[in-house]
C-alpha positions as CSV (number, residue, x, y, z in Angstrom):
1,M,0.2,-0.2,0.0
2,K,2.8,2.4,0.9
3,S,4.4,1.8,-2.4
4,I,1.0,2.6,-4.2
5,L,0.2,5.7,-2.2
6,K,3.8,7.1,-3.2
7,L,4.1,6.5,-6.7
8,P,1.8,9.5,-8.0
9,V,4.1,11.7,-5.4
10,F,7.3,10.0,-7.0
11,I,5.7,10.8,-10.2
12,L,4.6,14.6,-9.8
13,I,7.8,15.6,-7.9
14,F,11.0,14.1,-9.8
15,I,9.4,13.7,-13.4
16,P,9.1,17.7,-13.9
17,T,12.9,17.8,-12.6
18,I,13.9,15.5,-14.8
19,I,12.5,16.8,-17.7
20,S,13.8,20.1,-16.9
21,A,17.4,19.3,-16.2
22,Q,17.1,18.0,-20.2
23,Q,16.3,21.5,-21.5
24,K,17.6,25.1,-21.5
25,L,16.6,27.2,-18.4
26,W,15.9,30.9,-19.0
27,S,16.7,33.3,-16.7
28,L,14.5,36.6,-16.3
29,E,17.3,38.6,-17.9
30,E,17.4,36.5,-20.7
31,C,13.5,36.3,-21.0
32,I,13.5,40.3,-21.0
33,K,16.4,40.4,-23.5
34,Y,14.6,37.7,-26.5
35,A,11.2,39.8,-25.6
36,W,13.4,43.0,-26.6
37,D,14.6,41.4,-29.7
38,N,11.7,39.7,-31.0
39,N,8.2,41.6,-29.5
40,L,6.4,42.8,-32.5
41,R,5.2,46.1,-30.8
42,I,8.8,47.0,-30.5
43,K,9.4,46.1,-34.2
44,Q,6.3,48.2,-35.2
45,Q,8.2,50.9,-33.3
46,E,11.5,50.7,-34.6
47,L,10.0,51.0,-37.9
48,A,8.4,54.2,-36.8
49,V,12.0,55.3,-35.6
50,E,13.0,54.8,-39.3
51,Q,10.3,56.7,-40.7
52,S,11.5,59.7,-38.6
53,E,14.9,59.4,-39.7
54,N,13.9,59.5,-43.2
55,N,11.7,62.5,-42.6
56,L,14.6,64.3,-40.8
57,F,16.9,63.4,-43.7
58,Q,14.1,65.0,-46.0
59,A,13.8,68.1,-43.6
60,K,17.5,68.5,-44.4
61,M,17.3,67.9,-48.0
62,N,14.8,70.6,-48.4
63,Y,17.6,73.4,-48.0
64,L,18.9,72.4,-51.3
65,P,17.7,73.9,-54.5
66,S,15.3,72.2,-56.6
67,L,16.6,71.6,-60.2
68,N,14.4,70.4,-63.3
69,A,15.0,69.8,-67.0
70,S,12.2,69.4,-69.7
71,L,12.4,68.4,-73.4
72,S,9.4,68.2,-75.8
73,H,8.8,67.7,-79.4
74,S,5.7,68.9,-81.0
75,M,4.3,67.9,-84.7
76,N,1.4,69.8,-86.1
77,W,-0.8,69.2,-89.2
78,G,-2.5,71.8,-90.9
79,R,-2.5,75.1,-92.7
80,S,0.4,77.5,-91.6
81,V,2.5,80.3,-92.8
82,N,5.7,79.7,-95.1
83,M,8.4,81.4,-92.8
84,N,10.4,81.9,-96.0
85,D,7.5,83.7,-97.9
86,L,5.0,84.9,-95.5
87,Q,2.4,85.5,-97.9
88,I,1.9,81.8,-98.6
89,I,0.1,79.7,-96.7
90,E,0.3,76.0,-97.0
91,N,-0.8,72.7,-95.8
92,K,2.1,71.0,-94.2
93,L,3.6,69.1,-91.1
94,S,5.4,71.3,-88.4
95,Q,7.5,70.3,-86.1
96,S,9.6,72.0,-83.1
97,T,11.7,70.9,-80.5
98,N,11.9,72.5,-77.1
99,A,14.7,72.2,-74.2
100,S,14.9,73.9,-70.9
101,A,16.4,73.6,-67.4
102,N,15.8,75.3,-64.4
103,A,16.5,75.8,-60.7
104,S,14.9,77.4,-57.8
105,L,15.8,78.0,-54.2
106,V,13.7,79.6,-51.6
107,L,15.9,82.2,-49.9
108,F,13.5,83.2,-46.9
109,E,10.6,81.9,-46.0
110,G,9.8,83.0,-42.0
111,M,12.4,80.2,-40.7
112,V,10.0,77.5,-41.7
113,K,12.6,75.1,-42.8
114,N,14.6,75.7,-39.6
115,N,11.8,75.1,-37.3
116,D,10.4,72.0,-39.5
117,L,14.0,70.5,-39.3
118,K,14.2,70.9,-35.5
119,S,10.6,69.3,-35.5
120,K,11.6,66.4,-37.1
121,G,14.8,65.9,-35.2
122,V,12.2,66.0,-32.2
123,L,9.5,63.6,-33.8
124,R,12.4,61.3,-34.4
125,E,13.6,61.3,-30.5
126,I,9.9,60.9,-29.5
127,A,9.8,57.7,-31.6
128,R,13.2,56.4,-30.0
129,Q,11.6,57.3,-26.4
130,E,8.6,55.2,-27.6
131,V,10.8,52.2,-28.1
132,G,12.1,52.4,-24.5
133,R,8.8,52.8,-23.1
134,I,7.4,49.7,-24.9
135,K,10.5,47.9,-23.6
136,N,9.8,48.9,-20.0
137,D,6.1,47.9,-20.0
138,I,7.3,44.5,-21.5
139,S,9.9,44.3,-19.3
140,I,7.8,44.5,-16.2
141,E,5.1,42.2,-17.7
142,I,7.6,39.6,-18.0
143,A,8.9,40.3,-14.6
144,R,5.3,39.9,-13.2
145,A,4.8,36.7,-15.0
146,Y,8.3,35.2,-14.2
147,L,7.8,35.8,-10.6
148,Q,4.3,33.9,-10.9
149,V,6.0,31.1,-12.3
150,L,8.3,30.9,-9.2
151,L,5.6,31.2,-6.9
152,A,3.4,28.3,-8.4
153,R,6.6,26.2,-8.1
154,E,7.2,27.2,-4.5
155,I,3.5,26.1,-3.7
156,L,4.1,23.0,-5.7
157,E,6.9,22.1,-3.9
158,S,4.9,22.7,-0.5
159,A,2.1,20.6,-1.9
160,N,4.6,17.7,-2.8
161,S,6.3,17.9,0.8
162,S,2.6,18.0,2.4
163,L,1.4,14.9,0.3
164,E,4.5,12.7,1.0
165,S,4.4,13.1,4.5
166,T,0.5,12.6,4.5
167,A,1.3,9.4,2.8
168,E,3.7,8.2,5.2
169,Q,0.8,9.2,7.9
170,V,-1.7,6.9,6.1
171,E,0.8,4.1,6.7
172,R,1.4,4.6,10.1
173,T,-2.3,5.0,10.9
174,R,-2.9,1.6,9.1
175,K,-0.5,0.0,11.4
176,F,-2.2,1.5,14.3
177,V,-5.4,0.5,13.0
178,D,-4.0,-3.2,12.2
179,A,-3.0,-3.2,15.8
180,G,-6.1,-2.3,17.3
181,S,-5.0,0.8,18.9
182,Q,-7.1,3.4,16.4
183,A,-10.2,3.0,15.0
184,Y,-10.7,2.3,11.3
185,S,-12.4,5.6,10.8
186,S,-9.1,7.2,11.6
187,L,-7.4,5.5,8.4
188,L,-10.4,6.7,6.3
189,E,-10.0,10.2,7.5
190,I,-6.5,10.2,6.6
191,E,-7.3,8.5,3.4
192,A,-9.7,11.2,2.5
193,Q,-6.9,13.8,3.5
194,F,-4.5,12.2,1.5
195,A,-7.0,12.2,-1.8
196,S,-7.7,15.8,-1.1
197,E,-3.8,16.8,-0.9
198,Q,-3.5,14.8,-4.4
199,V,-6.1,17.5,-5.8
200,Q,-4.3,19.9,-4.2
201,Q,-1.1,18.9,-5.6
202,T,-2.7,18.5,-9.1
203,N,-3.9,22.2,-9.1
204,A,-0.7,23.3,-7.9
205,L,0.8,21.8,-11.0
206,N,-1.7,23.1,-13.1
207,Q,-0.9,26.5,-12.0
208,V,2.8,26.0,-12.8
209,S,1.8,24.9,-16.4
210,S,-0.5,27.9,-16.5
211,A,2.2,30.2,-15.5
212,L,4.5,29.1,-18.0
213,L,2.2,29.3,-20.6
214,T,1.4,33.1,-19.5
215,L,5.3,33.6,-19.6
216,R,5.6,31.8,-23.0
217,Q,2.9,33.5,-24.5
218,L,4.4,37.0,-23.4
219,L,7.9,36.1,-25.5
220,D,5.7,34.9,-28.5
221,L,8.0,31.7,-28.3
222,P,7.4,29.0,-31.3
223,S,4.8,26.4,-29.8
224,E,7.2,23.6,-30.7
225,S,10.2,24.7,-28.7
226,S,10.7,23.8,-25.1
227,F,10.5,26.3,-22.4
228,D,11.2,26.3,-18.6
229,V,12.5,29.0,-16.4
230,A,15.8,28.8,-13.8
231,S,15.4,29.3,-10.2
232,P,17.5,32.5,-8.9
233,G,18.1,30.7,-5.7
234,E,19.6,32.9,-2.9
235,N,18.9,36.3,-5.0
236,L,15.1,36.0,-4.0
237,K,15.8,36.3,-0.3
238,V,13.8,39.1,1.2
239,G,16.0,41.8,3.0
240,E,14.7,44.3,5.5
241,H,12.7,46.9,4.1
242,T,13.3,50.8,5.0
243,G,10.7,52.5,2.6
244,E,11.1,54.9,0.0
245,N,10.6,58.6,-0.2
246,P,8.1,59.4,-2.8
247,N,9.6,62.8,-3.5
248,E,13.3,61.4,-4.3
249,L,11.5,58.6,-6.1
250,F,9.6,60.6,-8.4
251,D,12.8,63.0,-8.9
252,S,15.0,60.0,-10.2
253,S,12.1,58.8,-12.5
254,M,11.8,61.8,-14.2
255,D,14.1,60.3,-16.9
256,L,11.8,57.8,-17.9
257,P,11.0,57.3,-21.3
258,Q,7.4,58.6,-20.9
259,M,8.1,61.7,-19.3
260,E,10.9,62.3,-21.8
261,V,8.1,61.8,-24.5
262,A,5.8,64.3,-22.4
263,R,8.8,67.0,-22.6
264,L,9.5,66.4,-26.4
265,N,5.8,66.9,-27.4
266,K,6.0,70.2,-25.7
267,K,8.7,71.4,-27.4
268,N,7.3,70.1,-30.6
269,S,4.1,71.9,-30.3
270,E,6.1,75.1,-29.6
271,L,8.1,74.4,-33.0
272,Q,4.6,74.2,-34.5
273,L,3.6,77.2,-33.5
274,A,6.5,78.7,-34.5
275,I,6.2,77.1,-38.2
276,A,2.6,78.6,-38.4
277,K,3.9,82.1,-37.5
278,G,6.5,81.9,-40.0
279,Q,3.6,81.4,-42.7
280,A,2.8,85.0,-41.9
281,Y,6.3,86.3,-43.4
282,P,7.2,87.3,-46.9
283,S,9.2,84.5,-48.9
284,L,12.0,85.4,-51.2
285,S,13.0,82.9,-53.9
286,F,15.6,82.9,-56.6
287,R,15.2,81.2,-59.9
288,A,17.7,80.6,-62.9
289,G,16.6,78.9,-66.0
290,Y,18.3,78.0,-69.5
291,G,16.0,77.3,-72.5
292,T,16.5,76.8,-76.5
293,Y,14.3,75.6,-79.3
294,Y,14.1,74.1,-82.9
295,A,11.5,74.6,-85.5
296,D,11.4,73.1,-88.8
297,S,9.8,76.0,-90.5
298,R,13.3,77.6,-90.4
299,D,16.1,76.6,-92.8
300,E,18.8,76.5,-90.4
301,K,20.1,73.2,-89.1
302,F,19.0,71.5,-85.9
303,M,22.2,72.6,-84.0
304,D,22.6,76.1,-85.2
305,Q,19.0,76.6,-84.1
306,F,19.8,75.4,-80.7
307,N,23.0,77.4,-80.2
308,E,21.2,80.9,-81.8
309,N,18.0,80.4,-79.8
310,R,19.7,79.9,-76.5
311,N,17.7,81.9,-73.6
312,P,19.4,82.0,-70.2
313,S,17.5,83.6,-67.3
314,I,17.6,84.7,-63.7
315,S,15.1,85.9,-61.3
316,F,14.1,87.2,-58.0
317,S,10.8,87.0,-56.7
318,I,9.2,88.0,-53.1
319,S,5.7,86.4,-52.3
320,I,3.7,88.7,-49.8
321,P,1.0,86.9,-48.1
322,I,-1.8,89.4,-47.8
323,F,-5.2,87.3,-47.5
324,N,-5.6,83.6,-47.6
325,S,-9.2,83.1,-46.2
326,W,-7.8,83.5,-42.6
327,R,-6.1,80.2,-42.6
328,T,-2.7,81.4,-41.4
329,N,-4.7,83.4,-38.4
330,T,-6.5,80.0,-37.9
331,S,-3.1,77.6,-38.0
332,I,-1.6,80.0,-35.5
333,K,-4.4,80.0,-33.0
334,N,-4.7,76.0,-33.1
335,A,-0.9,75.9,-32.9
336,K,-1.3,78.0,-29.6
337,L,-3.9,75.8,-28.5
338,G,-1.6,73.0,-29.3
339,V,1.2,74.5,-27.1
340,A,-1.5,74.8,-24.1
341,S,-2.6,71.2,-24.4
342,S,1.0,69.7,-24.3
343,Q,1.9,71.6,-21.2
344,I,-1.2,70.4,-19.6
345,E,-0.2,66.7,-21.0
346,A,3.1,67.1,-19.5
347,R,1.8,68.4,-15.9
348,S,-0.8,65.6,-16.1
349,R,1.6,63.1,-16.9
350,E,4.0,64.0,-13.7
351,Q,0.9,64.0,-11.6
352,I,0.2,60.3,-12.9
353,L,3.6,59.3,-12.3
354,Y,3.8,60.7,-8.7
355,K,0.7,58.9,-7.8
356,E,1.7,55.7,-9.2
357,I,5.1,56.2,-7.2
358,Q,3.1,56.6,-4.3
359,Q,0.7,53.6,-4.7
360,A,4.0,51.6,-5.5
361,I,5.7,52.6,-2.2
362,N,2.2,52.1,-0.4
363,D,1.7,48.6,-1.8
364,A,5.6,47.8,-0.9
365,D,5.0,48.4,2.7
366,S,1.8,46.8,2.9
367,F,3.2,43.7,1.2
368,F,6.4,43.9,3.5
369,A,4.0,44.0,6.5
370,R,2.1,41.2,5.2
371,Y,5.1,39.1,4.4
372,K,6.4,39.7,8.0
373,A,2.9,38.5,9.4
374,T,2.4,35.3,7.2
375,E,6.4,34.3,8.1
376,R,5.4,34.7,11.8
377,N,2.3,32.8,11.1
378,V,4.2,30.2,9.4
379,K,6.5,29.5,12.0
380,A,3.8,29.4,14.6
381,M,1.8,27.1,12.7
382,E,4.6,24.8,12.2
383,E,5.3,24.6,15.6
384,S,1.8,23.9,16.5
385,F,1.6,21.3,13.9
386,R,4.7,19.4,15.0
387,Y,3.0,19.2,18.4
388,V,-0.2,18.1,16.8
389,Q,1.8,15.3,14.8
390,Q,3.5,13.7,17.7
391,K,0.5,13.2,19.4
392,F,-1.3,11.9,16.3
393,D,2.1,9.5,15.7
394,V,1.4,8.0,19.3
395,G,-2.3,7.8,18.5
396,V,-3.6,10.2,21.2
397,L,-5.1,12.6,18.3
398,N,-7.7,11.7,16.0
399,A,-7.5,12.2,12.2
400,T,-9.9,15.0,12.2
401,D,-7.6,17.2,14.4
402,Y,-4.7,16.3,12.4
403,T,-6.2,17.1,9.1
404,V,-7.5,20.4,10.2
405,A,-4.0,21.5,11.3
406,K,-2.2,20.4,8.4
407,N,-4.8,22.2,6.1
408,N,-4.0,25.2,8.5
409,L,-0.2,24.9,7.7
410,F,-0.4,24.4,3.8
411,R,-2.6,27.8,3.9
412,S,-0.2,29.7,6.3
413,K,2.5,28.8,4.0
414,S,0.4,29.6,0.8
415,D,-0.2,33.0,2.0
416,F,3.6,33.5,3.3
417,L,4.6,32.8,-0.4
418,Q,2.2,35.1,-2.1
419,A,3.1,37.7,0.2
420,K,6.8,37.3,-0.4
421,Y,6.6,37.4,-4.2
422,Q,4.2,40.4,-4.1
423,F,6.6,42.4,-2.2
424,I,9.6,41.0,-4.6
425,F,7.6,42.3,-7.4
426,Q,6.8,45.7,-6.0
427,Q,10.6,46.0,-5.0
428,K,11.2,45.6,-9.0
429,I,8.5,48.4,-9.8
430,I,10.4,50.6,-7.3
431,D,13.8,49.8,-8.9
432,F,12.3,50.7,-12.4
433,Y,11.2,53.9,-11.1
434,K,14.9,54.4,-9.9
435,G,16.1,53.7,-13.2
436,N,17.6,50.1,-12.4
437,P,17.4,47.5,-14.8
438,I,14.8,44.7,-13.7
439,T,16.9,41.7,-12.7
440,L,16.7,38.9,-10.3
């Protein structure tokens, strides 16, 4: 009977260990790096960075003059004047060829190009900061899922240990019943407890599988690849918690990507206002051209006509905006509203961040207090259960009281582990606000 009872315990405890030993174990840092290299949201935002680089390059190229060339050849049928004898009108085919080249350059347009170049540079930096923001969000998600795997595994270990000890108690109780020192009902109760803990162990094993699946999906790993995580061991010990100052933590978090994006959006809105105002200034342009033509109505040869008909030109022009259906004024007003909106957004982002930091510090303090309380409770429950087990082993305590004490001990250990990992995760959140990388 003993070997039969312990068979499922052996399978559920040791088989996962044997399997995990045969595959790669991922650390938290490896999980985060893999996500950064393969996550589709990050790749999408990186394309936006490339697009902003192209826009910035084009803003620089806008300073160069535009150069265009044209060449045309026309053929006309019908009545036309004979160029050699203007009194003669005849039906014939007339052909002509025109060639020209021109260059134009805007010399001044209210600093529009300068401010547009600065704006494109700001937009490029916003795109880069967005990549960092997405990476931070993914890092936090992965850290949460990774710690959930470790929590589920510790609960499974506790369930395995509890089930193994209960299996031993079933055999011990059976011996007492066979010897006549305990009632048969005691054996039935302890066997019922064993069956209940088998369900408890199965649920814990399912939680491990579910947590691993969640982490695997965050990483977008191929379904056919094996996946398991490494235990950080001693690195997960909880030290003393001294608390954090929200103002100091807020100051250290001002370099986070989301805060930098808010500041850059404000700067860009100011540049958009400058661009809108620049549209109200006169613009000065320079133009140079060169053209020539050939017509078969004249007797000169093709190249001779091209040389004789050369027509170089240069010109300066000034364009003064007087009235354009109020579009310029409307653009300036909207740009001013954009500046005000970006200022409010920056301030709102600061308020949200400060509240998030306050909540993170409060949660860390609460979870640490819960961790210490559950730690004391586990020690008390272990001592109480040790006393209960001693009495049960000598047959002076019934199986019902033993079962209640054992269930209470398992619940207290589960509460302790949950408080431990909740506090560890909150510590990682605080490290994030400090600008430190998320590691274990």
